[in-house]
N, C-alpha and C positions, 0 to 999 in steps of 0.2 A: 822267742818265747819257747819255753821247754814243753815237752810232750804232755806232762801232767797238767800244766796250766791250760793247754789247748783242750784237753779232754774235759776238764772241769767246766770251762766256758761253754763247750758244745753241749754238755749234759744239762747245765742250767738253762741255756737258751732253748733247748728242746722241750724241757719241762714247762718253761714259761709260755712257749708258743702254744702248747696244748692246753694250758690252764686258762681259767676265766672265772669270773664271779658275777653273781646277779645282784642287783641293787634291791634294797628293801623298798616296798611300795611307799609312795607319798600318800598319806591319809588326809583327805580333804574334799572340798567341794568348790567348784567354780561355776557360777551361774552361766547357763548356755547363752552364747552371744555377747558375753561381757566385753570382749574386744571385737568390735564390728568391722573396722577397717584397719588392718595392720600397717597401712602406710601413713596413717594420720594419728596424731594424739587425740584420744577420745575421752580421757578422764582428767579433770583437775583434781589433784589429790594432796592430802597432807599426811605426812608420815610422822607419827609421834614416837618418842622414846619407848622402847619396850620395857615392861616391868621386868626387873632382874630378880629371878627366883633361884638363880644358880649358885650364889655365894661367891662368884668371881666378881671382883669390884668393877672390872672394865667390860664385862660381857655385853651389857646393854649398848654401850657406846660402839663397841666393835661390830656387833650385829647391825646396829642402825646405820653405820657408815657403809657397810657392805651392801645393805638393802638399797640405800639411796643410790649408790654407784650402779647397781644392777638395773634399777628402774630407769635411771637416766640413760643407760646404755641401750635400752629397748627403743627409746625415742617415742614411746606411746603415751607418755604422761606429762602433764604440766604440774610440776611439783612445787608446793608452797615452800617458802623459806623456812628452814628447820628452826632458826632462832625465833621467828614469829610464831611458829606453832608452839614452841615451848613457852613463850610469853603468854599465849592464850590459855594454856593449861594453868599457869600461875594465877592469872586474873580470875579464872573460874574456880580456883582453889581445888583443882583436881590433882590428887596425889598419885593415884594410879589410874591407868586407862580403863581398868575394870569398873571404875566408878562412873563412867560416862553413861548418861541417860539420854533420851531423845531430845529433851530441852537443851542439854549441852551440845548435842550434835547440830541442832539448828543454829545455835549461836556460833559454833565453830565454823560452820559453813558460811555464815554471813561475814564473820570477821576476817576469814582467810580467803573468801571467795573460791571455795572448793566444793566439789560435788561428793567426794568420797574421802574417807580417812582409812589409814591402816594402823591398827593397834595390835599389840600382842605381848608375848612374854618370852624370855630366855629361860628355859626350865633347867637346862644343863649346859655347862661350859667348863669342862674340867679334864684333868688327866687322871685316869684310873690305872691302878696297878693290876696287871694279870701276870700269868706265868712268863710272858715274853717281855715284860717291862711296862713302861708307861704308855697308855693308850688314850688318845684324845676322844672325848665324847661331846657332841653338840646336839641339843634338842631345842626346838623352837615351836611356839604356837602363834599363829597370826590370823587376823581376819580383816577384810575390807568391808566397811559399812557405808551405806547410802546416808548422807547427812539429812536428807529430807524425810526418809521413812524409817531409818534404822535397820533396813533390810540388810542381811548378810549376803554380800555379793560373792565373797570368796573366803574360804577358811582352810587352814592347813595345820596339821600336826606332823612334824618331821624330825626324825632322829637319825643320826649317823654316828658311827664310831670308826676309828682308824683301821679296824680289822676288816671292814666291809670289802676292801679291795685286796686283802691278803690272799696269795695263791700258794706257792710252795716256798719253804725255807724263809718265810717272812717277807718274800718279795711283794711289792705293791702296797705294803702296809703304810698308812699315813701316820706320821708322828707329830705333826705340827697342828696345834689348835687353830691357828689362823688359817692354815690351808684347808682344814676340814670345814671351818665356818664358811669360807668362801664357797665351797661346794654345796653346803646345805642351803645357803641363801640363793645360789644360782638355780638350784633345782626347785626351790620354792617359787621363785619368780617365773620360771618356765611353766610351772603348773598354773600360776595365776593367768598367764597369757593363753596357754593352749589347753589347759586341763592336763593332758599328756600330749607332748608335741607329736603332730602327725608325721613330720619328716624326721629323719635321723638328726640327732642332736648330741654333740660330743662335749664331754667334760673331762679335763685332764688333771692328774695329780702326779707329782714327781717326788721320789724318795732316793736319797743317796746314803750309802753306808759302806763301812762302819763309820760312826761319828768321829772317831779318832784314828788316824792312820799314821804310820811311819813312812819316811822316805823309802821308795822302792816297793811299797805295798800297793796292791790293786784296790781301786775304788769301783763299786758297782752302783750304777744309776738306773733306776727303773721308772719309766713313765707309764702309769696306768690310765688308759683311756676308756671311759664308760659312755655307752650310747644310751641315753635316757629317752630317746624318741621311740615312736611306734614302728618306724621303718628301719630296715637294715642299712648299715653304712658300708659301702664298698671301698676297697683299696685305701683303707685308712693308713696313713704313714705319718710318723713323727717328723717334726722339723729338726734341723741341726740344733744341738744344744749350745746355749750361750753361757759362758762361765763368768761369774761375778766374784771379784776378789782375786785370788791367785790365778794366774793364767798358765802356770807351768804344768798342771796335769795333762798328760798326753793320752790321746785316744788309742786304745789297743784294738777294740772291736765294737761293732754295733752301728746302728741299732739292729737288734735281732728280735723278731723278724723285721724285715725292711718295710713291709706293709701287710695288712690283714683285713679281711672282712670282719666287721663287728656286728653281730645280730642285735636286734632290739632288746634292750634291758640287760645286755651282757657287757663284759669288760675284756680288755686285752692288755697285756704287759709288753712293753718294748724295753730292751735292755742294752746298756752300754757298759763296757769295761774300760776304765781309765787306769793309768799308773801314775804314781807321784815320783818323778825323777829327782835326782839330787839337785838341790838348789834352794828355792824359796820355801819358807814355812809360813803357815798362817791359815786363814779360812778361805773356803771356796764353796759356792753354791751353783746350781745348774738350773737353767730355765729353758722353756720351749713350749711348743704347742703341737697339735696334730690336725690333719685335714684329710678329707676323703670325699666321697660322693654319695648322695642319697640314692638308695637302690631303685626307688620308684621313679623319681623325677630326673635323676642324673645331675641335679644341682649340687654345687660344691657346698660342703659343710666343714666347719673348723671349730676347734676349741679355742678359748682365750689362753694366752700365755700364762703359765704358772711357774713358780720357783720351788726348788727343793729346800730342805733343811740345809744348814751350813755345816760342813764337816771341817775338821781341823787337821792339818798336816804338820807333823812334828819330826824332829830329828830322831 
């Protein structure tokens, strides 16, 4: 590697190590004691399709699938079959969940044998143009209702855009709508369970660029790890990256830094530099996760594995 390349990598790595970004607050309310025993399912719940106010034809389906996945992953809820839930809406002639009244909630509870329902809307799900190009934006509103009383047990209004993690030179910026939606839903569910998690809680995002590279050109991969918990996370380190698609890109350096403490509500970028040697052409994406220790308890914490955008290598 020539001297100029080394200097560029060192400068970028140093800037990223010093940089960080704070996350916008989650706006909402969670009833105290909603989750009584985190080791046992405490609520039977029906998740209804979100009203789609975004203009994107698939926004409601995408957010709904992500929400169901996150709720199942917690192990805290017995979730009614989504097909049955949709059938109940049709039988009750409810076109939007905003139309639900207490009588509807009573009937829903009886037909689905659930204690609570989650309803909401996807307000934004789009790519906006700014000076740096297309930026994804995702905004949701959601609430959990007690089917017996109509009481709001949990409500949230949460918006994210791809620039929330940007540090320097565009590093850390999220360009995928699907990736951003996953983060928005993960943060919403974490708020549902904990209000704001007491322990450190890590969420990752990966960006690779440039989108189009020629053989011999370097590829930069940035994993942005955000700690949305109330406690600091010590010794946070990224996993080795897994390549999907082409396997020919060769690692030149990284991750830089190898590990870092991430304070509550802060983010840290970890950077790899790959090169695309002579040989195969086509698409490649990168996936990985991060892990560390909660500063207070010493317990291990880790993010779920996430994938980057796909870049194309050409001759």
